[in-house]
PDB file of N, CA, C and O in Angstrom:
ATOM      1  N   MET A   1      23.627  15.385 -76.820  1.00  0.00           N
ATOM      2  CA  MET A   1      22.427  14.861 -76.099  1.00  0.00           C
ATOM      3  C   MET A   1      21.846  15.998 -75.425  1.00  0.00           C
ATOM      4  O   MET A   1      22.514  16.896 -74.911  1.00  0.00           O
ATOM      5  N   SER A   2      20.481  15.934 -75.441  1.00  0.00           N
ATOM      6  CA  SER A   2      19.567  17.033 -74.740  1.00  0.00           C
ATOM      7  C   SER A   2      19.253  16.532 -73.447  1.00  0.00           C
ATOM      8  O   SER A   2      19.345  15.344 -73.140  1.00  0.00           O
ATOM      9  N   LYS A   3      18.886  17.432 -72.702  1.00  0.00           N
ATOM     10  CA  LYS A   3      18.488  17.024 -71.276  1.00  0.00           C
ATOM     11  C   LYS A   3      17.192  16.165 -71.188  1.00  0.00           C
ATOM     12  O   LYS A   3      16.391  16.099 -72.120  1.00  0.00           O
ATOM     13  N   VAL A   4      17.048  15.543 -70.057  1.00  0.00           N
ATOM     14  CA  VAL A   4      15.805  14.707 -69.901  1.00  0.00           C
ATOM     15  C   VAL A   4      14.990  15.278 -68.765  1.00  0.00           C
ATOM     16  O   VAL A   4      15.523  15.525 -67.682  1.00  0.00           O
ATOM     17  N   THR A   5      13.645  15.502 -69.003  1.00  0.00           N
ATOM     18  CA  THR A   5      12.870  16.159 -68.131  1.00  0.00           C
ATOM     19  C   THR A   5      11.731  15.015 -67.660  1.00  0.00           C
ATOM     20  O   THR A   5      11.117  14.340 -68.486  1.00  0.00           O
ATOM     21  N   LEU A   6      11.570  14.916 -66.424  1.00  0.00           N
ATOM     22  CA  LEU A   6      10.425  14.091 -65.899  1.00  0.00           C
ATOM     23  C   LEU A   6       9.405  14.994 -65.161  1.00  0.00           C
ATOM     24  O   LEU A   6       9.811  15.829 -64.353  1.00  0.00           O
ATOM     25  N   ASN A   7       8.162  14.847 -65.412  1.00  0.00           N
ATOM     26  CA  ASN A   7       7.103  15.665 -64.870  1.00  0.00           C
ATOM     27  C   ASN A   7       6.054  14.857 -64.547  1.00  0.00           C
ATOM     28  O   ASN A   7       5.656  14.042 -65.379  1.00  0.00           O
ATOM     29  N   GLY A   8       5.448  14.965 -63.279  1.00  0.00           N
ATOM     30  CA  GLY A   8       4.347  14.141 -62.859  1.00  0.00           C
ATOM     31  C   GLY A   8       4.091  14.206 -61.424  1.00  0.00           C
ATOM     32  O   GLY A   8       4.302  15.238 -60.787  1.00  0.00           O
ATOM     33  N   HIS A   9       3.611  13.057 -60.855  1.00  0.00           N
ATOM     34  CA  HIS A   9       3.380  13.073 -59.592  1.00  0.00           C
ATOM     35  C   HIS A   9       3.337  11.547 -59.050  1.00  0.00           C
ATOM     36  O   HIS A   9       3.277  10.584 -59.815  1.00  0.00           O
ATOM     37  N   ILE A  10       3.375  11.441 -57.634  1.00  0.00           N
ATOM     38  CA  ILE A  10       3.417  10.117 -57.123  1.00  0.00           C
ATOM     39  C   ILE A  10       2.144  10.246 -56.028  1.00  0.00           C
ATOM     40  O   ILE A  10       1.803  11.284 -55.461  1.00  0.00           O
ATOM     41  N   GLU A  11       1.590   9.038 -55.895  1.00  0.00           N
ATOM     42  CA  GLU A  11       0.443   9.045 -54.799  1.00  0.00           C
ATOM     43  C   GLU A  11       0.897   7.919 -53.781  1.00  0.00           C
ATOM     44  O   GLU A  11       1.153   6.783 -54.180  1.00  0.00           O
ATOM     45  N   VAL A  12       0.979   8.264 -52.529  1.00  0.00           N
ATOM     46  CA  VAL A  12       1.585   7.537 -51.491  1.00  0.00           C
ATOM     47  C   VAL A  12       0.402   6.864 -50.680  1.00  0.00           C
ATOM     48  O   VAL A  12      -0.520   7.577 -50.283  1.00  0.00           O
ATOM     49  N   PRO A  13       0.412   5.578 -50.442  1.00  0.00           N
ATOM     50  CA  PRO A  13      -0.657   4.985 -49.523  1.00  0.00           C
ATOM     51  C   PRO A  13      -0.551   5.443 -48.133  1.00  0.00           C
ATOM     52  O   PRO A  13       0.522   5.675 -47.577  1.00  0.00           O
ATOM     53  N   ALA A  14      -1.775   5.568 -47.566  1.00  0.00           N
ATOM     54  CA  ALA A  14      -1.711   6.068 -46.139  1.00  0.00           C
ATOM     55  C   ALA A  14      -0.704   5.376 -45.273  1.00  0.00           C
ATOM     56  O   ALA A  14      -0.005   6.018 -44.490  1.00  0.00           O
ATOM     57  N   GLU A  15      -0.618   4.046 -45.403  1.00  0.00           N
ATOM     58  CA  GLU A  15       0.133   3.206 -44.550  1.00  0.00           C
ATOM     59  C   GLU A  15       1.828   3.585 -44.685  1.00  0.00           C
ATOM     60  O   GLU A  15       2.645   3.288 -43.813  1.00  0.00           O
ATOM     61  N   ASP A  16       2.115   4.195 -45.776  1.00  0.00           N
ATOM     62  CA  ASP A  16       3.488   4.395 -46.010  1.00  0.00           C
ATOM     63  C   ASP A  16       3.845   5.940 -45.895  1.00  0.00           C
ATOM     64  O   ASP A  16       5.014   6.310 -46.010  1.00  0.00           O
ATOM     65  N   LEU A  17       2.903   6.745 -45.686  1.00  0.00           N
ATOM     66  CA  LEU A  17       2.983   8.132 -45.638  1.00  0.00           C
ATOM     67  C   LEU A  17       4.125   8.601 -44.787  1.00  0.00           C
ATOM     68  O   LEU A  17       5.092   9.224 -45.225  1.00  0.00           O
ATOM     69  N   GLU A  18       3.931   8.240 -43.486  1.00  0.00           N
ATOM     70  CA  GLU A  18       4.929   8.675 -42.548  1.00  0.00           C
ATOM     71  C   GLU A  18       6.459   8.314 -42.829  1.00  0.00           C
ATOM     72  O   GLU A  18       7.356   9.130 -42.617  1.00  0.00           O
ATOM     73  N   THR A  19       6.655   7.217 -43.251  1.00  0.00           N
ATOM     74  CA  THR A  19       7.960   6.720 -43.740  1.00  0.00           C
ATOM     75  C   THR A  19       8.469   7.576 -44.852  1.00  0.00           C
ATOM     76  O   THR A  19       9.595   8.072 -44.822  1.00  0.00           O
ATOM     77  N   VAL A  20       7.580   7.752 -45.885  1.00  0.00           N
ATOM     78  CA  VAL A  20       7.996   8.428 -47.048  1.00  0.00           C
ATOM     79  C   VAL A  20       8.379   9.928 -46.751  1.00  0.00           C
ATOM     80  O   VAL A  20       9.296  10.524 -47.317  1.00  0.00           O
ATOM     81  N   LEU A  21       7.582  10.437 -45.822  1.00  0.00           N
ATOM     82  CA  LEU A  21       7.866  11.847 -45.414  1.00  0.00           C
ATOM     83  C   LEU A  21       9.167  11.936 -44.656  1.00  0.00           C
ATOM     84  O   LEU A  21       9.865  12.944 -44.767  1.00  0.00           O
ATOM     85  N   ARG A  22       9.541  10.872 -43.851  1.00  0.00           N
ATOM     86  CA  ARG A  22      10.759  11.026 -43.076  1.00  0.00           C
ATOM     87  C   ARG A  22      11.996  10.677 -44.012  1.00  0.00           C
ATOM     88  O   ARG A  22      13.128  11.013 -43.663  1.00  0.00           O
ATOM     89  N   GLU A  23      11.767   9.996 -45.213  1.00  0.00           N
ATOM     90  CA  GLU A  23      12.936   9.757 -46.061  1.00  0.00           C
ATOM     91  C   GLU A  23      13.026  10.868 -47.045  1.00  0.00           C
ATOM     92  O   GLU A  23      14.146  11.171 -47.456  1.00  0.00           O
ATOM     93  N   LEU A  24      11.991  11.503 -47.468  1.00  0.00           N
ATOM     94  CA  LEU A  24      12.083  12.540 -48.551  1.00  0.00           C
ATOM     95  C   LEU A  24      13.266  13.474 -48.411  1.00  0.00           C
ATOM     96  O   LEU A  24      14.070  13.512 -49.342  1.00  0.00           O
ATOM     97  N   PRO A  25      13.445  14.199 -47.387  1.00  0.00           N
ATOM     98  CA  PRO A  25      14.411  15.188 -47.357  1.00  0.00           C
ATOM     99  C   PRO A  25      15.884  14.563 -47.640  1.00  0.00           C
ATOM    100  O   PRO A  25      16.745  15.236 -48.207  1.00  0.00           O
ATOM    101  N   ASN A  26      16.100  13.312 -47.234  1.00  0.00           N
ATOM    102  CA  ASN A  26      17.525  12.668 -47.671  1.00  0.00           C
ATOM    103  C   ASN A  26      17.473  12.330 -49.062  1.00  0.00           C
ATOM    104  O   ASN A  26      18.538  12.388 -49.676  1.00  0.00           O
ATOM    105  N   HIS A  27      16.336  11.955 -49.736  1.00  0.00           N
ATOM    106  CA  HIS A  27      16.175  11.667 -51.066  1.00  0.00           C
ATOM    107  C   HIS A  27      16.512  12.923 -52.075  1.00  0.00           C
ATOM    108  O   HIS A  27      17.160  12.855 -53.120  1.00  0.00           O
ATOM    109  N   ILE A  28      15.964  13.969 -51.548  1.00  0.00           N
ATOM    110  CA  ILE A  28      16.198  15.292 -52.164  1.00  0.00           C
ATOM    111  C   ILE A  28      17.718  15.673 -52.168  1.00  0.00           C
ATOM    112  O   ILE A  28      18.333  15.991 -53.186  1.00  0.00           O
ATOM    113  N   ILE A  29      18.197  15.611 -51.036  1.00  0.00           N
ATOM    114  CA  ILE A  29      19.656  15.995 -50.842  1.00  0.00           C
ATOM    115  C   ILE A  29      20.522  14.992 -51.735  1.00  0.00           C
ATOM    116  O   ILE A  29      21.346  15.427 -52.539  1.00  0.00           O
ATOM    117  N   LEU A  30      20.315  13.758 -51.570  1.00  0.00           N
ATOM    118  CA  LEU A  30      21.150  12.864 -52.451  1.00  0.00           C
ATOM    119  C   LEU A  30      20.936  13.140 -53.953  1.00  0.00           C
ATOM    120  O   LEU A  30      21.903  13.121 -54.715  1.00  0.00           O
ATOM    121  N   THR A  31      19.691  13.397 -54.395  1.00  0.00           N
ATOM    122  CA  THR A  31      19.500  13.755 -55.856  1.00  0.00           C
ATOM    123  C   THR A  31      20.253  14.967 -56.313  1.00  0.00           C
ATOM    124  O   THR A  31      20.979  15.009 -57.307  1.00  0.00           O
ATOM    125  N   HIS A  32      19.973  16.067 -55.382  1.00  0.00           N
ATOM    126  CA  HIS A  32      20.684  17.268 -55.740  1.00  0.00           C
ATOM    127  C   HIS A  32      22.286  17.156 -55.924  1.00  0.00           C
ATOM    128  O   HIS A  32      22.927  17.941 -56.623  1.00  0.00           O
ATOM    129  N   GLN A  33      22.818  16.137 -55.244  1.00  0.00           N
ATOM    130  CA  GLN A  33      24.416  15.879 -55.253  1.00  0.00           C
ATOM    131  C   GLN A  33      24.810  15.156 -56.529  1.00  0.00           C
ATOM    132  O   GLN A  33      25.974  15.147 -56.931  1.00  0.00           O
ATOM    133  N   GLU A  34      23.747  14.512 -57.194  1.00  0.00           N
ATOM    134  CA  GLU A  34      24.049  13.683 -58.391  1.00  0.00           C
ATOM    135  C   GLU A  34      24.739  14.522 -59.506  1.00  0.00           C
ATOM    136  O   GLU A  34      24.340  15.670 -59.700  1.00  0.00           O
ATOM    137  N   SER A  35      25.712  14.025 -60.215  1.00  0.00           N
ATOM    138  CA  SER A  35      26.136  14.695 -61.356  1.00  0.00           C
ATOM    139  C   SER A  35      25.092  14.656 -62.410  1.00  0.00           C
ATOM    140  O   SER A  35      24.458  13.623 -62.621  1.00  0.00           O
ATOM    141  N   GLY A  36      24.882  15.812 -63.114  1.00  0.00           N
ATOM    142  CA  GLY A  36      23.802  15.875 -64.177  1.00  0.00           C
ATOM    143  C   GLY A  36      22.533  16.394 -63.659  1.00  0.00           C
ATOM    144  O   GLY A  36      21.696  16.779 -64.475  1.00  0.00           O
ATOM    145  N   CYS A  37      22.284  16.454 -62.393  1.00  0.00           N
ATOM    146  CA  CYS A  37      20.902  16.830 -61.841  1.00  0.00           C
ATOM    147  C   CYS A  37      20.971  18.418 -61.969  1.00  0.00           C
ATOM    148  O   CYS A  37      21.862  19.080 -61.437  1.00  0.00           O
ATOM    149  N   LEU A  38      19.986  18.933 -62.695  1.00  0.00           N
ATOM    150  CA  LEU A  38      19.760  20.351 -63.058  1.00  0.00           C
ATOM    151  C   LEU A  38      18.682  20.932 -62.085  1.00  0.00           C
ATOM    152  O   LEU A  38      18.824  22.000 -61.489  1.00  0.00           O
ATOM    153  N   VAL A  39      17.686  20.189 -61.995  1.00  0.00           N
ATOM    154  CA  VAL A  39      16.526  20.695 -61.153  1.00  0.00           C
ATOM    155  C   VAL A  39      15.838  19.366 -60.561  1.00  0.00           C
ATOM    156  O   VAL A  39      15.675  18.389 -61.292  1.00  0.00           O
ATOM    157  N   PHE A  40      15.473  19.362 -59.319  1.00  0.00           N
ATOM    158  CA  PHE A  40      14.879  18.307 -58.732  1.00  0.00           C
ATOM    159  C   PHE A  40      13.843  18.912 -57.712  1.00  0.00           C
ATOM    160  O   PHE A  40      14.289  19.516 -56.737  1.00  0.00           O
ATOM    161  N   THR A  41      12.500  18.785 -57.882  1.00  0.00           N
ATOM    162  CA  THR A  41      11.697  19.223 -56.779  1.00  0.00           C
ATOM    163  C   THR A  41      10.588  18.214 -56.566  1.00  0.00           C
ATOM    164  O   THR A  41      10.120  17.615 -57.534  1.00  0.00           O
ATOM    165  N   VAL A  42      10.150  18.002 -55.334  1.00  0.00           N
ATOM    166  CA  VAL A  42       8.974  17.243 -54.878  1.00  0.00           C
ATOM    167  C   VAL A  42       8.267  18.184 -53.944  1.00  0.00           C
ATOM    168  O   VAL A  42       8.819  18.732 -52.990  1.00  0.00           O
ATOM    169  N   THR A  43       6.954  18.341 -54.298  1.00  0.00           N
ATOM    170  CA  THR A  43       6.054  19.240 -53.578  1.00  0.00           C
ATOM    171  C   THR A  43       4.890  18.564 -53.189  1.00  0.00           C
ATOM    172  O   THR A  43       4.199  18.002 -54.039  1.00  0.00           O
ATOM    173  N   ARG A  44       4.565  18.553 -51.880  1.00  0.00           N
ATOM    174  CA  ARG A  44       3.334  17.918 -51.420  1.00  0.00           C
ATOM    175  C   ARG A  44       2.178  18.814 -51.813  1.00  0.00           C
ATOM    176  O   ARG A  44       2.230  20.032 -51.642  1.00  0.00           O
ATOM    177  N   ASP A  45       1.104  18.178 -52.357  1.00  0.00           N
ATOM    178  CA  ASP A  45      -0.110  18.855 -52.769  1.00  0.00           C
ATOM    179  C   ASP A  45      -0.842  19.472 -51.583  1.00  0.00           C
ATOM    180  O   ASP A  45      -0.874  18.851 -50.521  1.00  0.00           O
ATOM    181  N   ALA A  46      -1.403  20.603 -51.700  1.00  0.00           N
ATOM    182  CA  ALA A  46      -1.926  21.323 -50.599  1.00  0.00           C
ATOM    183  C   ALA A  46      -3.375  20.711 -50.165  1.00  0.00           C
ATOM    184  O   ALA A  46      -3.783  20.758 -49.005  1.00  0.00           O
ATOM    185  N   LYS A  47      -4.049  20.172 -51.174  1.00  0.00           N
ATOM    186  CA  LYS A  47      -5.356  19.440 -50.969  1.00  0.00           C
ATOM    187  C   LYS A  47      -5.357  17.984 -50.772  1.00  0.00           C
ATOM    188  O   LYS A  47      -6.252  17.405 -50.157  1.00  0.00           O
ATOM    189  N   ASN A  48      -4.342  17.398 -51.301  1.00  0.00           N
ATOM    190  CA  ASN A  48      -4.384  15.818 -51.291  1.00  0.00           C
ATOM    191  C   ASN A  48      -2.970  15.436 -50.561  1.00  0.00           C
ATOM    192  O   ASN A  48      -1.914  15.429 -51.194  1.00  0.00           O
ATOM    193  N   ARG A  49      -3.042  15.151 -49.302  1.00  0.00           N
ATOM    194  CA  ARG A  49      -1.892  14.897 -48.566  1.00  0.00           C
ATOM    195  C   ARG A  49      -1.100  13.643 -49.090  1.00  0.00           C
ATOM    196  O   ARG A  49       0.058  13.467 -48.711  1.00  0.00           O
ATOM    197  N   HIS A  50      -1.626  12.894 -49.835  1.00  0.00           N
ATOM    198  CA  HIS A  50      -0.933  11.681 -50.358  1.00  0.00           C
ATOM    199  C   HIS A  50      -0.381  11.818 -51.611  1.00  0.00           C
ATOM    200  O   HIS A  50       0.209  10.879 -52.145  1.00  0.00           O
ATOM    201  N   ARG A  51      -0.535  13.081 -52.224  1.00  0.00           N
ATOM    202  CA  ARG A  51       0.062  13.389 -53.590  1.00  0.00           C
ATOM    203  C   ARG A  51       1.136  14.342 -53.435  1.00  0.00           C
ATOM    204  O   ARG A  51       1.110  15.324 -52.694  1.00  0.00           O
ATOM    205  N   PHE A  52       2.303  13.897 -54.363  1.00  0.00           N
ATOM    206  CA  PHE A  52       3.403  14.704 -54.194  1.00  0.00           C
ATOM    207  C   PHE A  52       3.838  15.058 -55.805  1.00  0.00           C
ATOM    208  O   PHE A  52       4.131  14.174 -56.609  1.00  0.00           O
ATOM    209  N   ASP A  53       3.828  16.291 -56.078  1.00  0.00           N
ATOM    210  CA  ASP A  53       4.261  16.666 -57.479  1.00  0.00           C
ATOM    211  C   ASP A  53       5.732  16.615 -57.605  1.00  0.00           C
ATOM    212  O   ASP A  53       6.468  17.057 -56.724  1.00  0.00           O
ATOM    213  N   VAL A  54       6.208  16.020 -58.811  1.00  0.00           N
ATOM    214  CA  VAL A  54       7.701  15.661 -59.002  1.00  0.00           C
ATOM    215  C   VAL A  54       7.927  16.387 -60.248  1.00  0.00           C
ATOM    216  O   VAL A  54       7.161  16.246 -61.201  1.00  0.00           O
ATOM    217  N   TYR A  55       9.056  17.244 -60.289  1.00  0.00           N
ATOM    218  CA  TYR A  55       9.721  17.727 -61.505  1.00  0.00           C
ATOM    219  C   TYR A  55      11.234  17.585 -61.386  1.00  0.00           C
ATOM    220  O   TYR A  55      11.865  17.991 -60.410  1.00  0.00           O
ATOM    221  N   GLU A  56      11.799  16.955 -62.491  1.00  0.00           N
ATOM    222  CA  GLU A  56      13.110  16.601 -62.551  1.00  0.00           C
ATOM    223  C   GLU A  56      13.736  17.177 -63.950  1.00  0.00           C
ATOM    224  O   GLU A  56      13.081  17.086 -64.988  1.00  0.00           O
ATOM    225  N   GLU A  57      14.983  17.750 -63.928  1.00  0.00           N
ATOM    226  CA  GLU A  57      15.746  17.874 -65.128  1.00  0.00           C
ATOM    227  C   GLU A  57      17.149  17.228 -65.006  1.00  0.00           C
ATOM    228  O   GLU A  57      17.777  17.377 -63.957  1.00  0.00           O
ATOM    229  N   PHE A  58      17.601  16.606 -65.907  1.00  0.00           N
ATOM    230  CA  PHE A  58      18.907  15.984 -65.873  1.00  0.00           C
ATOM    231  C   PHE A  58      19.633  16.340 -67.097  1.00  0.00           C
ATOM    232  O   PHE A  58      18.985  16.422 -68.140  1.00  0.00           O
ATOM    233  N   ALA A  59      20.999  16.580 -67.103  1.00  0.00           N
ATOM    234  CA  ALA A  59      21.728  17.053 -68.170  1.00  0.00           C
ATOM    235  C   ALA A  59      21.568  16.345 -69.478  1.00  0.00           C
ATOM    236  O   ALA A  59      21.572  16.952 -70.550  1.00  0.00           O
ATOM    237  N   ASP A  60      21.420  14.968 -69.364  1.00  0.00           N
ATOM    238  CA  ASP A  60      21.368  13.996 -70.327  1.00  0.00           C
ATOM    239  C   ASP A  60      20.747  12.745 -70.010  1.00  0.00           C
ATOM    240  O   ASP A  60      20.322  12.589 -68.865  1.00  0.00           O
ATOM    241  N   LYS A  61      20.629  11.788 -70.900  1.00  0.00           N
ATOM    242  CA  LYS A  61      20.114  10.437 -70.653  1.00  0.00           C
ATOM    243  C   LYS A  61      20.980   9.684 -69.734  1.00  0.00           C
ATOM    244  O   LYS A  61      20.461   8.943 -68.899  1.00  0.00           O
ATOM    245  N   THR A  62      22.170   9.802 -69.812  1.00  0.00           N
ATOM    246  CA  THR A  62      23.111   9.039 -68.955  1.00  0.00           C
ATOM    247  C   THR A  62      22.953   9.414 -67.462  1.00  0.00           C
ATOM    248  O   THR A  62      23.037   8.588 -66.553  1.00  0.00           O
ATOM    249  N   ALA A  63      22.732  10.647 -67.302  1.00  0.00           N
ATOM    250  CA  ALA A  63      22.656  11.248 -65.865  1.00  0.00           C
ATOM    251  C   ALA A  63      21.305  10.833 -65.282  1.00  0.00           C
ATOM    252  O   ALA A  63      21.152  10.575 -64.088  1.00  0.00           O
ATOM    253  N   PHE A  64      20.309  10.784 -66.226  1.00  0.00           N
ATOM    254  CA  PHE A  64      18.995  10.400 -65.648  1.00  0.00           C
ATOM    255  C   PHE A  64      18.853   8.913 -65.433  1.00  0.00           C
ATOM    256  O   PHE A  64      18.149   8.472 -64.524  1.00  0.00           O
ATOM    257  N   GLU A  65      19.509   8.154 -66.254  1.00  0.00           N
ATOM    258  CA  GLU A  65      19.580   6.534 -66.023  1.00  0.00           C
ATOM    259  C   GLU A  65      20.384   6.336 -64.740  1.00  0.00           C
ATOM    260  O   GLU A  65      19.933   5.535 -63.921  1.00  0.00           O
ATOM    261  N   LYS A  66      21.619   7.030 -64.452  1.00  0.00           N
ATOM    262  CA  LYS A  66      22.130   6.827 -63.254  1.00  0.00           C
ATOM    263  C   LYS A  66      21.475   7.215 -62.007  1.00  0.00           C
ATOM    264  O   LYS A  66      21.769   6.671 -60.942  1.00  0.00           O
ATOM    265  N   HIS A  67      20.526   8.214 -62.109  1.00  0.00           N
ATOM    266  CA  HIS A  67      19.632   8.575 -61.163  1.00  0.00           C
ATOM    267  C   HIS A  67      18.623   7.590 -60.804  1.00  0.00           C
ATOM    268  O   HIS A  67      18.360   7.287 -59.640  1.00  0.00           O
ATOM    269  N   GLN A  68      18.014   7.052 -61.932  1.00  0.00           N
ATOM    270  CA  GLN A  68      16.994   6.002 -61.754  1.00  0.00           C
ATOM    271  C   GLN A  68      17.543   4.693 -61.015  1.00  0.00           C
ATOM    272  O   GLN A  68      16.890   4.037 -60.204  1.00  0.00           O
ATOM    273  N   ALA A  69      18.908   4.412 -61.447  1.00  0.00           N
ATOM    274  CA  ALA A  69      19.492   3.330 -60.892  1.00  0.00           C
ATOM    275  C   ALA A  69      19.749   3.516 -59.396  1.00  0.00           C
ATOM    276  O   ALA A  69      19.503   2.612 -58.598  1.00  0.00           O
ATOM    277  N   ARG A  70      20.235   4.672 -59.034  1.00  0.00           N
ATOM    278  CA  ARG A  70      20.563   4.981 -57.660  1.00  0.00           C
ATOM    279  C   ARG A  70      19.270   4.917 -56.892  1.00  0.00           C
ATOM    280  O   ARG A  70      19.258   4.268 -55.846  1.00  0.00           O
ATOM    281  N   VAL A  71      18.202   5.513 -57.297  1.00  0.00           N
ATOM    282  CA  VAL A  71      16.939   5.433 -56.547  1.00  0.00           C
ATOM    283  C   VAL A  71      16.458   4.007 -56.420  1.00  0.00           C
ATOM    284  O   VAL A  71      15.951   3.642 -55.359  1.00  0.00           O
ATOM    285  N   GLN A  72      16.591   3.161 -57.465  1.00  0.00           N
ATOM    286  CA  GLN A  72      16.116   1.622 -57.145  1.00  0.00           C
ATOM    287  C   GLN A  72      16.920   0.968 -56.037  1.00  0.00           C
ATOM    288  O   GLN A  72      16.374   0.140 -55.307  1.00  0.00           O
ATOM    289  N   ALA A  73      18.221   1.310 -55.878  1.00  0.00           N
ATOM    290  CA  ALA A  73      19.017   0.670 -54.956  1.00  0.00           C
ATOM    291  C   ALA A  73      19.068   1.436 -53.514  1.00  0.00           C
ATOM    292  O   ALA A  73      19.830   1.031 -52.637  1.00  0.00           O
ATOM    293  N   SER A  74      18.289   2.468 -53.331  1.00  0.00           N
ATOM    294  CA  SER A  74      18.383   3.288 -52.283  1.00  0.00           C
ATOM    295  C   SER A  74      17.451   2.992 -51.278  1.00  0.00           C
ATOM    296  O   SER A  74      16.539   2.201 -51.514  1.00  0.00           O
ATOM    297  N   GLN A  75      17.587   3.605 -50.038  1.00  0.00           N
ATOM    298  CA  GLN A  75      16.504   3.538 -49.126  1.00  0.00           C
ATOM    299  C   GLN A  75      15.115   4.193 -49.583  1.00  0.00           C
ATOM    300  O   GLN A  75      14.013   3.781 -49.218  1.00  0.00           O
ATOM    301  N   TRP A  76      15.328   5.214 -50.388  1.00  0.00           N
ATOM    302  CA  TRP A  76      14.030   5.832 -50.944  1.00  0.00           C
ATOM    303  C   TRP A  76      13.248   4.687 -51.854  1.00  0.00           C
ATOM    304  O   TRP A  76      12.028   4.528 -51.830  1.00  0.00           O
ATOM    305  N   GLY A  77      14.035   4.034 -52.538  1.00  0.00           N
ATOM    306  CA  GLY A  77      13.481   2.949 -53.505  1.00  0.00           C
ATOM    307  C   GLY A  77      12.718   1.872 -52.644  1.00  0.00           C
ATOM    308  O   GLY A  77      11.713   1.292 -53.054  1.00  0.00           O
ATOM    309  N   LYS A  78      13.247   1.679 -51.509  1.00  0.00           N
ATOM    310  CA  LYS A  78      12.637   0.646 -50.578  1.00  0.00           C
ATOM    311  C   LYS A  78      11.339   1.136 -49.968  1.00  0.00           C
ATOM    312  O   LYS A  78      10.326   0.438 -49.924  1.00  0.00           O
ATOM    313  N   VAL A  79      11.429   2.505 -49.448  1.00  0.00           N
ATOM    314  CA  VAL A  79      10.139   2.933 -48.733  1.00  0.00           C
ATOM    315  C   VAL A  79       9.118   3.381 -49.672  1.00  0.00           C
ATOM    316  O   VAL A  79       8.007   3.716 -49.261  1.00  0.00           O
ATOM    317  N   THR A  80       9.444   3.408 -50.980  1.00  0.00           N
ATOM    318  CA  THR A  80       8.392   3.873 -51.948  1.00  0.00           C
ATOM    319  C   THR A  80       8.068   2.744 -52.914  1.00  0.00           C
ATOM    320  O   THR A  80       7.653   2.982 -54.049  1.00  0.00           O
ATOM    321  N   LYS A  81       8.256   1.539 -52.462  1.00  0.00           N
ATOM    322  CA  LYS A  81       7.866   0.406 -53.337  1.00  0.00           C
ATOM    323  C   LYS A  81       6.412   0.250 -53.528  1.00  0.00           C
ATOM    324  O   LYS A  81       6.030  -0.431 -54.480  1.00  0.00           O
ATOM    325  N   ASN A  82       5.506   0.832 -52.691  1.00  0.00           N
ATOM    326  CA  ASN A  82       4.117   0.686 -52.842  1.00  0.00           C
ATOM    327  C   ASN A  82       3.439   1.992 -53.452  1.00  0.00           C
ATOM    328  O   ASN A  82       2.218   2.079 -53.583  1.00  0.00           O
ATOM    329  N   VAL A  83       4.342   3.017 -53.820  1.00  0.00           N
ATOM    330  CA  VAL A  83       3.934   4.290 -54.343  1.00  0.00           C
ATOM    331  C   VAL A  83       3.453   4.168 -55.826  1.00  0.00           C
ATOM    332  O   VAL A  83       4.059   3.461 -56.631  1.00  0.00           O
ATOM    333  N   GLU A  84       2.398   4.847 -56.132  1.00  0.00           N
ATOM    334  CA  GLU A  84       1.921   4.892 -57.600  1.00  0.00           C
ATOM    335  C   GLU A  84       2.635   5.977 -58.280  1.00  0.00           C
ATOM    336  O   GLU A  84       2.637   7.075 -57.724  1.00  0.00           O
ATOM    337  N   ARG A  85       3.239   5.835 -59.393  1.00  0.00           N
ATOM    338  CA  ARG A  85       3.972   6.915 -60.057  1.00  0.00           C
ATOM    339  C   ARG A  85       3.201   7.213 -61.375  1.00  0.00           C
ATOM    340  O   ARG A  85       2.698   6.334 -62.075  1.00  0.00           O
ATOM    341  N   PHE A  86       3.164   8.507 -61.628  1.00  0.00           N
ATOM    342  CA  PHE A  86       2.420   9.046 -62.803  1.00  0.00           C
ATOM    343  C   PHE A  86       3.382  10.166 -63.448  1.00  0.00           C
ATOM    344  O   PHE A  86       3.393  11.340 -63.081  1.00  0.00           O
ATOM    345  N   TYR A  87       4.164   9.637 -64.435  1.00  0.00           N
ATOM    346  CA  TYR A  87       5.191  10.532 -64.927  1.00  0.00           C
ATOM    347  C   TYR A  87       5.107  10.552 -66.470  1.00  0.00           C
ATOM    348  O   TYR A  87       4.643   9.633 -67.145  1.00  0.00           O
ATOM    349  N   THR A  88       5.589  11.657 -66.925  1.00  0.00           N
ATOM    350  CA  THR A  88       5.933  11.915 -68.319  1.00  0.00           C
ATOM    351  C   THR A  88       7.380  12.207 -68.445  1.00  0.00           C
ATOM    352  O   THR A  88       7.825  13.193 -67.857  1.00  0.00           O
ATOM    353  N   VAL A  89       8.227  11.386 -69.215  1.00  0.00           N
ATOM    354  CA  VAL A  89       9.556  11.704 -69.405  1.00  0.00           C
ATOM    355  C   VAL A  89       9.832  12.172 -70.888  1.00  0.00           C
ATOM    356  O   VAL A  89       9.352  11.556 -71.839  1.00  0.00           O
ATOM    357  N   THR A  90      10.507  13.120 -71.017  1.00  0.00           N
ATOM    358  CA  THR A  90      10.848  13.842 -72.444  1.00  0.00           C
ATOM    359  C   THR A  90      12.343  13.965 -72.463  1.00  0.00           C
ATOM    360  O   THR A  90      13.013  14.064 -71.435  1.00  0.00           O
ATOM    361  N   GLY A  91      12.859  13.952 -73.734  1.00  0.00           N
ATOM    362  CA  GLY A  91      14.197  14.183 -74.029  1.00  0.00           C
ATOM    363  C   GLY A  91      14.881  12.894 -74.381  1.00  0.00           C
ATOM    364  O   GLY A  91      14.280  11.819 -74.359  1.00  0.00           O
ATOM    365  N   ASP A  92      16.166  13.017 -74.712  1.00  0.00           N
ATOM    366  CA  ASP A  92      16.893  11.718 -75.204  1.00  0.00           C
ATOM    367  C   ASP A  92      17.415  10.958 -74.076  1.00  0.00           C
ATOM    368  O   ASP A  92      18.019   9.903 -74.269  1.00  0.00           O
TER     369      ASP A  92
END
């Protein structure tokens, strides 16, 4: 199996921005601890404070799917329910 890469950004509504910013460090820590996580970065855009660029690499499809499932069930999943996601996923 080949690695899976996710590249794109999220756009956070103004009413959710403070909560998302508070939870983001925990989300990053938990993701880095996941088996199969190779790279995970979330960077706030310098000009648009509601946009965050996201880049992820996982060892394989299984690791990526486990990450997605964890996110759905996590506090991050709850606080980002109104976030718009613009991603491209490549790999098996």
